[in-house]
Structures are given as structure tokens and as C-alpha cells.
N, C-alpha and C positions, 0 to 999 in steps of 0.2 A: 504494500500500500504506500503510494507516494503522496496522494492528495486526499483531503477529506473536507466535507462541509458539515459543520455542526449547526443545526437549526434549533435555537433555544439555548440561551447562555445562563441558565440557572446553575444550581449546585452541581447536578449530574452532568449536564452538557459541558460546562466549563471545566469540570474535573477531568472528563474524558479528553477534552481539547488540550488541556495542560499535559496530560500523559502522552498524547500523540505528538504534540509539538516537541516535547522533551526528548522524543525518540526519533526525531528527524522527519516527521510527516508535515507537509505543508497544509496547515489547517486554516480554513476560511470560516468566519463566524457570522451568523445571522440571527436576529431576534426582532420580535414585533416592536420592542423598545430599543431603538438604536443605541441609547446610552448604556444599556446593559452589555451590548456587544462591544462597545468601545471600552467598557470597564474590563471585560474579559480579555480583550486584546492588550490592554495596558498591563495586565497581570502576566502576559507572556503566553496566552493560550492560542495565539494565531493572529490573523489579520481580519478586520471587519470589512475589507474590500471584497467585492464579488469575484469569484473565480472566472478566468477567461473562457473556460469551457467545462464540460462535464468532469467531475472529480471521480475518484475511484469509489468513494463511499460517502453517502449522506447519512448522518446520524440525527434523527429527529428526537429532540429532548424537550417536548412540550407536554402540558397536562393531558391526561388520558382523553378528556372530552375533545381535544383538538388534534389528536394524533392522526386520525383518518383523513381529515380535510387537509392537514399540512402535508402528509405523505402524498395524497392524491395530487395536490398542486405541484409538489416537487417532481413527481413521476411524469406528470403531463408536460412539465417544462424540460424534462430530460436532463436534470441537474447532475446525475451520477450514474455509474455503472451498476451500483448496488445500493439498496436502501434498508435501513433498519430503524426501529424506535427503541427507546429505553424506558417506556412507561411501565408502571408497576402492575398493570392489568393487561392481559394479552388476548383473551377471547373476543372481547367487544371490538377492539380496533380491527382485528382480522375479519370479523363478520361484516363490519361497516365497509371495509375496502372491497370485499366480495360484492356487497350490495351495490357499490358504485361501479362495478363492472371492470375493475382494473386488472391488468395482467400482474399476477403476484409472483411470477418467476424471479423477479429482481428484488423481492422483499423477504425479510425475515424479522420476526418479532423477537425482542430480547429484553431482559430485565436484570440489571446489576443489583445484587442484594447488598446494597451499601447505602449509607446516607448519614445525615446529621439532623439535629434538632433545628439548626439554622439553615436558611435557604439563601439563594442568590449567588452571584459570581464571587462575591467577596468571601464566601464560606468555602469555596472550592479549593481542593488540593490535588496535586498530581498523583498522590499515593492513596487516594480514597478507596480504590478498588483492589488494592494489593492483597492477595490471599483470600479474597471474598468470592463466593459463588456468583457466576454471571449466567443466568438462564437463557438458553436459546430455544425458540419454539418453531423450528422449520416445519413446513408442510411438504406433501408429496410434490407440490409445484415448485418449491424453492430450488433455484438453480445452484449447482454445486459451487460455482464461482462465488456466488453471493454468500453461501455458507462459509466458504474459506475466508472471505473478507471479514465476516463477523468473527470467526475464530482468530484471525490475525488481530482484530481490534481488541479482543479479550486478552490475547497474549501481550500486546503492547501495553495494556493497562495492568498487567501482572495479576489478572483475576483468574478464576478457575471455571472453565466452561461446564455447564450442566445442561443436557438436552432433555426437554420435557414437552408433553402435549400442552397446548395453550390453555385449555379448560382445566387440566390437572394443575397447572401452575396457578391459576386463579384460586382454586380451592386451597392449595398449599399456602399461598400468601395470606389468604383470609385467616388461616389458623396461626401462622407464625409471625405475621407482621400487622395486618389490619386490625384484627381483634385485640392484640396486646395494646395497640395505640388507644383504642376506645376504653379498654379496661383501665389503663394507666390514667387516662383523662378523667374517668369516673371516680377513681380513688382520689386524685388530686382535687377534684371538685368538692370533695368533703371538707377540704381545708379552707375553702374560700370564705366561709362564714364562721369558721371554728374560732374558739376563744384563743386569744394571743398566748396565754399561758400554755395551752396545749400545743400550739404551733412551735413554741420555743423548745419543746421536747423532741422535735423531729431528729431522728438519728439516721444511720446509714440505710436501714431497711426501707423507710419511706422515701428516701432519696433515690434508691435503686428502683423502686416500683414506679415512681412518678417522673423519672428522668425524661422519658419521651413525651410526657404531657406538655412539655415546653414547645412542641412543634407548632408550625403555622396552621391554624384552624382552616383557613381558606384552601390551602394546599390539600389538606386531608379530606375536606368535603368533596373536592374534585376526585380524589382517589377512591373514596368510599362510594361515591355516586356511580363509579364505573364498575364496582364489584359488590353491589348491595346484597344479592342473594346468598352467595357463599358466606359472607360475613354474618348475615342474619342467622344462617344455619348454625355457625359456630357459637354465636352469642346465645342462641336458644339453649344449647347444651350447657353453657356457663350459667344461664338463668336457672335451669333445672337444678344444677349443683348448688346454686345460691339458696334456692327455696328449701332444699333438703338440709342444708347447713343451718339455715335460720331455724327450721323446726328442731334440729338437733340441739342447738344452743338454747332454745326455749325450754326444751326438755331438761336441760341441766339445771334449770331454775325450779324444777318440780320438787314437791315434798315427797313424791313417790320414788323409792329407791330404784325400782325396776325401770322407771321412765328415765331417771338420771343415767343409769347404766346404758340404756339405749341411746341417749343423747351423746354420751361420751364415745360410744362405738361409732355413731354417725360422724362425729367430728374427726375421730381418728381415721376413719375410712377415707375422707377427702384429703387429709394430710398425707396418708400413705400413698394414695393415688398420685398426689402431687410429687412425692419423692420419686415414684416410678417414672413419671413423665419427665421430671428434671434430669433424671439419670440418662435419658435418651438424647439430651441436647449435646451435640458434638463438642469435643474439647478443642485444644489448640490445633490449628491447621486442619480442622475438619476431622481429626482423628477421634478415636473413642475417648469418652471423658476419663480423665485421670483423677485420682485422689491425691490431694496435696496436703501437707502439713502447713499450718499457719504460724509464722513467727511474728508476734506483735511487738512493735517498737514505739515508744513514746518519742515524739519529735517536736521541736519548737518550730514556729512559723518564721523561719529566717532563710534568706537566700543561701542556696548551696547545700542545705541539709539533706534533701533527697539524693542529690548527687553523691554526697559523702557516704550515705548508707549503701547505695549501689556499688560505689567503689570499694567499700569495705567487704561487701559480699563477694565482689569479683576477686579481691585479694585472697579471700578464703576459698576460692575455687567453687563457689556455689552459684548456680544459675537461678535467677528469680523467674519463676514460671508465670506469675501474675502478681498484681499489687492493687491494694485498695487503701484509700485514705479516709479516715473518719475524723472530722474536725471537732474539737472540743467546743461546747457552747460557752460563749463569753470569754474565751481564753485564746491567746495567740499560741496554740499548741494543738496537737492532734495525735492520732494513733495510726501508724502505717502498718498494714497487714501484708506481710511478705509471704506468698505461697511458693513452697519449694517441695521437691521430692522428699518423701518421708525420711529417707536415709540421710538427706542433707540437713535436716532441721537441727539436730544436735551440733553439727559442725558450725552452722551459721550462728546459732545461739551463743556458743562459746566464743566465736570470733567477735561478735558484736559486743558481748559483755567485756571482753578484753580491751576493746577500743572505747569503752566508756558509755556505751548506749544503755539506756534503761529499758528493760524488757518487761512486758506484762504477761503474766501467766494466762493460759487459756485463750 
């Protein structure tokens, strides 16, 4: 691939453009808002000047509701040899293109499984897709050359290609992306009118659950409007679990011992099922989940403290598999949780203690 046209310079489009431009592809940028294309160009994502002729690949990175019309216009104008979109819903755009009577041999639907709570070109990074799944939904009509162009794009963005049926993809993202967004927002909404004293007690658990609730509502309305049925199906299952859990919790308030036991059993059931589901979430690099030991270190909120911990761990020959930071309420300090292989935990603890770090048990 030598040339590409990115139509839509938001987070995903600009990130793809940055990755392509950084690897020698001549990238042209287009957006309904020329200022956004200029911003992306200023970031090094390419040029906002129109290409002189057809490019190798056109990447359509617009909201799901506009994918089909944008693709149709690009294809009718002959802007590229191959066309793909990066929308988070795949079945609807494909059916709309079919309804418009377009030749789909030059088109393939795709969806990079990566993003941020922030949107727009200023949030974009060239490494946004590295190591992340990138779904491709070719049809029997998709030309081999176009599939290869899409695979090259994925490789240049350092992502991992995953081939799926379009409707199967939509059901999958309803489960692993769209429903979690809504559930996170519903939990965060409980905080809107909560007493300030309660909000001040927020710890890492509520921060983890509500992190994605900071996402742009307008963007998510567009995404959910393109995939409402599968999301509603998943939410119906969540609602059934909620009803059962509410009943179980009410039973725990009963004066009847048998009813309390039944309530405890119901609560335990949903928690155990949650354990089982969580255990299926892939671990690092998409591998099977691994069990790590946590080494908890008290840290002050001063420049260089995290770097010093990582350097000390490196000197001890210990690889940090994951890290979390829990900030202390009302203090310039916090707790860094370092996840390491179980055999490495005693080595790391001894090394950190020797270098003066304060460790917290458990």
C-alpha cells in the first residue's frame, strides 16, 4: 500500500492515519469539518489536500449512520482501488450498501477493537491499535485484492486480524462493548445525585466500573442506534439477573431462616457466575488469563516515583505484568499495585523493602 485516503478524522480515523503515515504511506485526509482534517494533518497524520487520482485504499471512519452514504459516494467517485469502514457495527452498513445496488467486490467491513473515552483528532495516537483485535467481515463478493489491502492496513497498525461474519460481530460487540458502556453509565448515574459524603468514599472499584461512562453520549447514541436489537437482547439477560438478585437481597432481610439461606444462595450464584465469566476474559496479548500475585507499595505523589519503582523492579530482574494505582482520599499519596508472576513476588518484595519502599500486606 502506497497511498490511502482517510475519510473522517476523529479518534479512529486519525489514529489509523498516524500509523500509516508513520510507516511510509502517503495519507490524504478528508472530513465534513475541514478544521478537523487540518488538525489531523498538523499532528502528522497526512495531508488535507485531495489526492491527484485514485488511492490504493479508502478508509471510511464516520459514525455508523453515515457509513453507507459516505462509502457509496466514494465508490461512485472512484476514489480508491479498495474501500473499507471502521464502524463498530457491521451488518447494517453492508445491508444498506446492498440496498443501494453497489458493487461490493471492492468493499470490506472492518472494526478495530480499540478506543478511548475521549474523541476527536487530538485524542488520536499512532499506537492505538497495537496488539488489539481488528475484525474483518469479508463476504463471498469481497475481492481478494481488497482483503489483502485490509490485512496490510491491520499489519501496518500493528493490530491482530480476526475474521468474522458481520451479524456475528454485531452480536459479539453488543455483549463485550455496547452493553458494558450502558451498564457503566447506569452505575455512574447513581452518583449524580448521591450525597457528597458518599461520593468522597469512591475507591478503585467504582473507578474501574465507571471509567467508560466518561465517553461522549452523542457518539454512543449513534453507535447504539445502529445495533439496538442485539444490545437489547443482552440487556434483557442482565435485567433478569438484576431482578433475581434484588429478590435474593430482599430475602436476606427476612426473619425466616430458610428464606435468608435462599437469598444468600441466590447472591452467591450470581457472584460465582461472574467469577466464571471473568475467568474467560483473555489475558495479556490475547493469551489465556494468568494468575498474578499483587505487591502493594505505598507511594507519594511526587515526580519520578513510579519510574523509581519500575527501575527498582527491573534491577531485581522482575517483570511487572500489570499495574494499578489507587489514590488516597485527601492525601498526596496512593497505593501502587504491582502484578507479577507468583514466583517473582517474594523477590520483588525483598528488593523493594531493601530500597526503602513501604509495602502493604494483602
